[in-house]
C-alpha positions as CSV (number, residue, x, y, z in Angstrom):
1,M,0.1,0.0,0.0
2,P,1.5,3.5,-1.1
3,K,2.1,5.9,1.8
4,A,-0.6,8.6,2.0
5,K,1.2,12.0,1.2
6,K,0.3,14.5,4.2
7,K,-1.5,17.7,3.0
8,Q,0.7,20.8,3.7
9,E,-1.6,23.6,5.8
10,I,-0.9,27.2,4.6
11,E,-2.0,29.7,6.9
12,V,-3.9,32.8,5.2
13,Y,-4.0,36.3,6.9
14,E,-6.7,38.9,5.5
15,T,-7.6,42.2,7.2
16,L,-11.1,43.1,7.2
17,G,-11.8,47.3,7.5
18,P,-14.4,48.2,9.3
19,N,-17.9,47.3,8.4
20,E,-16.0,45.1,5.4
21,C,-16.8,41.6,4.8
22,L,-15.1,38.7,3.1
23,I,-16.9,35.4,1.2
24,I,-14.4,32.6,2.9
25,S,-16.8,29.6,0.7
26,K,-19.9,29.2,-1.3
27,T,-21.9,26.5,-2.5
28,E,-25.3,26.3,-4.2
29,K,-27.4,26.6,-1.0
30,D,-25.0,28.9,1.2
31,M,-22.2,30.9,1.7
32,L,-19.3,31.5,4.8
33,V,-18.6,35.0,5.5
34,A,-16.6,36.5,8.1
35,C,-17.4,40.5,8.6
36,N,-15.8,43.0,10.8
37,K,-18.5,44.4,12.9
38,K,-17.1,47.7,14.9
39,G,-13.7,45.8,15.2
40,E,-15.1,42.4,16.1
41,I,-15.0,39.5,13.5
42,E,-18.2,37.8,13.3
43,V,-18.1,34.5,10.9
44,K,-21.6,33.4,9.5
45,R,-23.2,31.0,7.4
46,I,-25.7,32.6,5.2
47,K,-28.5,30.9,3.0
48,I,-28.7,31.7,-0.6
49,P,-32.2,32.5,-1.6
50,N,-33.4,29.8,-4.4
51,P,-35.9,31.8,-7.0
52,E,-37.6,28.6,-7.4
53,D,-38.9,28.8,-3.8
């Protein structure tokens, strides 16, 4: 059995200004977003509305 390769982790640093948001990931159903609200970073998952609903 071949040895499994170890994945290399790379740290990413982003600076968010006041009231800025950054989309971390997106799927068909939702997005993971980080927002700077008065110096506090809030990470939340936001549902994307489906126009067929």
